Every structure is written in C-alpha cells, then in structure tokens.
N, C-alpha and C positions, 0 to 999 in steps of 0.2 A: 177545473173544466172537465165534468162525467164528458166517461164514456163513452155511453152509449147504450154498453151494455147492462140489463138487466139484473144482471146476479155481481158483479161488479161493488165489491167495500165501498166505488168511491161519489155511489147511489145514493151512499146515508150517511158518510161519514166525511167531510170535507180536508180532512189532514190526510185522506187520502185519495183524494183527488189525482189526476198523472198533466201538466206535465212539466217544466216554463211551454207554451205553443207559441209558436213567431201567426199570429194574423193581422195580414194586412184588410184594413176595418179601407172603404174606398162609394164610395156614393155614387147609384147608374140610376139612370132615366129617373131623377130625384127620390134615390131611398138608398139608405146606404148598404148597404152584406160585405160577411167579412169570409175574406184565404184563406185557409191556412197555408205557411211557405213553410220552407226548409230553411235554414237558416246561412246555407250557402245561401238564395236569397236573399234573406230575411238586411245579411250585410252590404250584398249587394244595395238594394234600392236604400242601404241610410247613404250612404252613400251620394245615391239619385237626392234625395232629399238632401243632404247637408249642399248638392250644389246646386238645386235648385235654391235654398235659403239665401244665396251668397246671389244667384247669379240676380235677387226681385231686389237682394239691399243698392246693388249694384243699380240696377234698374232705378230701382228710385230714389238716389243720387245724380242716376244720369238726370232725370225727368226733374229733379233743385235743380239740377248747370242751368238745365235750352231754358227755363223759368227767368232766369236769372239774367239772362245772353240778354230773352227777347224783353224783357225791360230793357234793358241796359242802352240795347239798339231803339228800344220808339220816345225813351228818352230822351234820342240826341237826337 
C-alpha cells in the first residue's frame, strides 16, 4: 500500500511499499469498507471467524438432521 506521503518512495516504486497491513473488509449499508486493525485485533478476529465457520457447519448439520427427523415422522 502507498502511505499517502507525496515525497515517500512508496509512491513511485512498488518494492518500497509499506506493509504488511491487516485490513478488516466488510459490508456496511450495502457498501464495502475497510479498516486497518492491529496485529492483536487481527488474531482475535481470525479466531472469531474460525468459530463462526464451525458454528455455521454445525447449524447446517442440525438442519439436515431435523429435516430427516421431520420426514420420518410424516412417513409413519
């Protein structure tokens, strides 16, 4: 990323660009927005994202099981 300083070498040379940066991208009111976050915030968010993925997987499994139970009830 470029730092925004007009006299910085990162403006002209890609090899001089700063980083790495931790960016949190998300949708707010239908538009994408980014925010720089610290390394500690990045680690915490990474954990939250992994927990959400596990939760969504468990929820999908619960839906399948409940549908199977409902079908068995209607067949008997």
